[in-house]
C-alpha positions as CSV (number, residue, x, y, z in Angstrom):
1,X,-105.8,-165.2,-103.5
2,X,-106.4,-168.4,-101.6
3,X,-105.0,-169.1,-98.1
4,X,-104.0,-172.8,-97.9
5,X,-104.4,-174.3,-94.5
6,X,-101.8,-176.9,-93.2
7,X,-103.1,-180.2,-91.8
8,X,-104.1,-180.0,-88.1
9,X,-105.8,-176.6,-88.6
10,X,-104.7,-174.2,-85.8
11,X,-107.5,-173.0,-83.5
12,X,-106.9,-169.4,-84.5
13,X,-107.5,-170.2,-88.1
14,X,-110.6,-172.3,-87.2
15,X,-112.0,-169.3,-85.3
16,X,-111.3,-167.0,-88.3
17,X,-113.1,-169.4,-90.7
18,X,-116.0,-169.9,-88.3
19,X,-116.4,-166.1,-87.9
20,X,-116.5,-165.7,-91.6
21,X,-119.1,-168.5,-91.8
22,X,-121.2,-166.8,-89.1
23,X,-121.2,-163.5,-90.9
24,X,-122.8,-165.3,-93.9
25,X,-121.3,-162.9,-96.3
26,X,-119.9,-165.8,-98.4
27,X,-121.3,-169.2,-99.2
28,X,-119.8,-172.3,-97.7
29,X,-118.4,-173.1,-101.1
30,X,-116.7,-169.8,-101.3
31,X,-115.2,-170.2,-97.8
32,X,-114.1,-173.7,-98.7
33,X,-112.3,-172.5,-101.8
34,X,-110.8,-169.5,-100.0
35,X,-109.4,-171.4,-97.1
36,X,-108.9,-174.8,-98.7
37,X,-111.0,-176.6,-96.1
38,X,-113.9,-178.9,-96.9
39,X,-117.4,-177.5,-96.4
40,X,-118.4,-180.2,-94.0
41,X,-115.5,-179.3,-91.7
42,X,-116.5,-175.6,-91.8
43,X,-120.1,-176.6,-91.0
44,X,-119.0,-178.8,-88.1
45,X,-116.8,-176.1,-86.7
46,X,-119.6,-173.6,-87.0
47,X,-122.0,-175.9,-85.2
48,X,-119.4,-176.5,-82.4
49,X,-118.8,-172.8,-82.0
50,X,-122.6,-172.1,-81.7
51,X,-122.9,-174.7,-79.1
52,X,-119.9,-173.4,-77.2
53,X,-121.4,-169.9,-77.3
54,X,-124.7,-171.1,-75.9
55,X,-122.9,-173.0,-73.1
56,X,-121.1,-169.8,-72.2
57,X,-124.4,-168.2,-71.2
58,X,-125.5,-171.0,-69.0
59,X,-124.9,-171.5,-65.3
60,X,-124.3,-175.2,-66.0
61,X,-120.8,-174.3,-67.3
62,X,-119.9,-172.3,-64.2
63,X,-121.3,-175.1,-62.0
64,X,-119.3,-177.8,-63.9
65,X,-116.1,-175.8,-63.5
66,X,-116.7,-175.4,-59.8
67,X,-117.4,-179.1,-59.4
68,X,-114.3,-180.0,-61.4
69,X,-112.1,-177.8,-59.1
70,X,-113.6,-179.3,-56.0
71,X,-113.0,-182.8,-57.3
72,X,-109.4,-182.0,-58.2
73,X,-108.8,-180.6,-54.8
74,X,-110.2,-183.6,-53.0
75,X,-108.3,-186.0,-55.2
76,X,-105.0,-184.2,-54.5
77,X,-105.7,-184.4,-50.7
78,X,-106.4,-188.1,-51.0
79,X,-103.2,-188.6,-53.0
80,X,-101.2,-186.8,-50.2
81,X,-102.9,-188.8,-47.5
82,X,-102.2,-192.1,-49.3
83,X,-98.6,-191.1,-49.9
84,X,-98.1,-190.4,-46.2
85,X,-99.7,-193.8,-45.3
86,X,-97.4,-195.6,-47.8
87,X,-94.3,-193.9,-46.4
88,X,-95.4,-194.8,-42.8
89,X,-96.0,-198.5,-43.8
90,X,-92.6,-198.6,-45.6
91,X,-90.9,-197.2,-42.5
92,X,-92.7,-199.7,-40.2
93,X,-91.6,-202.6,-42.4
94,X,-88.0,-201.4,-42.6
95,X,-88.2,-200.6,-46.3
96,X,-87.6,-196.9,-45.9
97,X,-84.5,-195.5,-44.3
98,X,-85.1,-192.5,-42.2
């Protein structure tokens, strides 16, 4: 019995296929036939999964997330400051009714 996969393969199904590929109990051809997905896609997903797993064990990932959060925070502060300045300038120019 073959499970056909709709276009735009959902992440849950990709994970299931990758886990089967990592177990290496079936050949790529068997997995391709079973799920109706080309073997190259399965190989690519498997490679992506292995890289993601490796990245999960590095401090680089944690550092990148922390840096991203700090950048986002500072950008929101800057947006708020600029909005206040714009409102102040509009008020001074008589464009904003208070």
